[in-house]
N, C-alpha and C positions, 0 to 999 in steps of 0.2 A: 361567503359563509356556507352557501349550499354545497359548493364543491368540496369544502373541508368535511362537512358531515357525510357526504357520499363517500369520500375517501376513507373516513374512519369506519363507516359501515362495511365497505368492501374489505378493508384490512381485518376487521373482526370476523367476517365470513370466511376469508382465506385461512385465518388462524384456527378457527373451529374445524374446518374441513381438514386441514393439515394435522391437527391434533387427533382426529378420528381415523384418518387414513394411514398415516405413517407408522403407527405402532403395529398395524397388521402386516406391513411389509418387512419388519425387522425380524432377523433370525439371530439367535444367540451364537456367539463366536465359536463355541465348541461344536455346533452343528454346521455352521457356514464353512469352516476351514477344515473339516474332517476329510480324510482320504481313506481309501480302501486299506492301506497298509498301516494306518494308525488307529488304535482302538482307544478312543477317548469318550468316556461317558460323561454324565452330568457331574461337573466338578463340585457341586455343592456350594454352600455359602462361604466357606472359609477353607482355603487351600492349605493353611498352616496346621490346622487341627483344632479340635474343640477345647483343648486345655492350653491354648496359647497364652492367655492372660496369666495363668498360674506359672507357666514356664518362665515368662518374662519376670515375674516377681521373684522367682527362685534365683534367677541370674543376678538380679539387683542385690540380693542379700549376700551373695558370695563375693 
């Protein structure tokens, strides 16, 4: 029983440490894969455009 509780405690500590450390190491794809010959800025939240829902509704009506 003692070994199981120690294992659970160790797993919890590893999970908390990973949750705090890994987000600091992540880089957005548009920054990680940028090259000198490609000009890619922040793509924003929606690459399709802000009126995408309205355009989809218009296509369904036709």
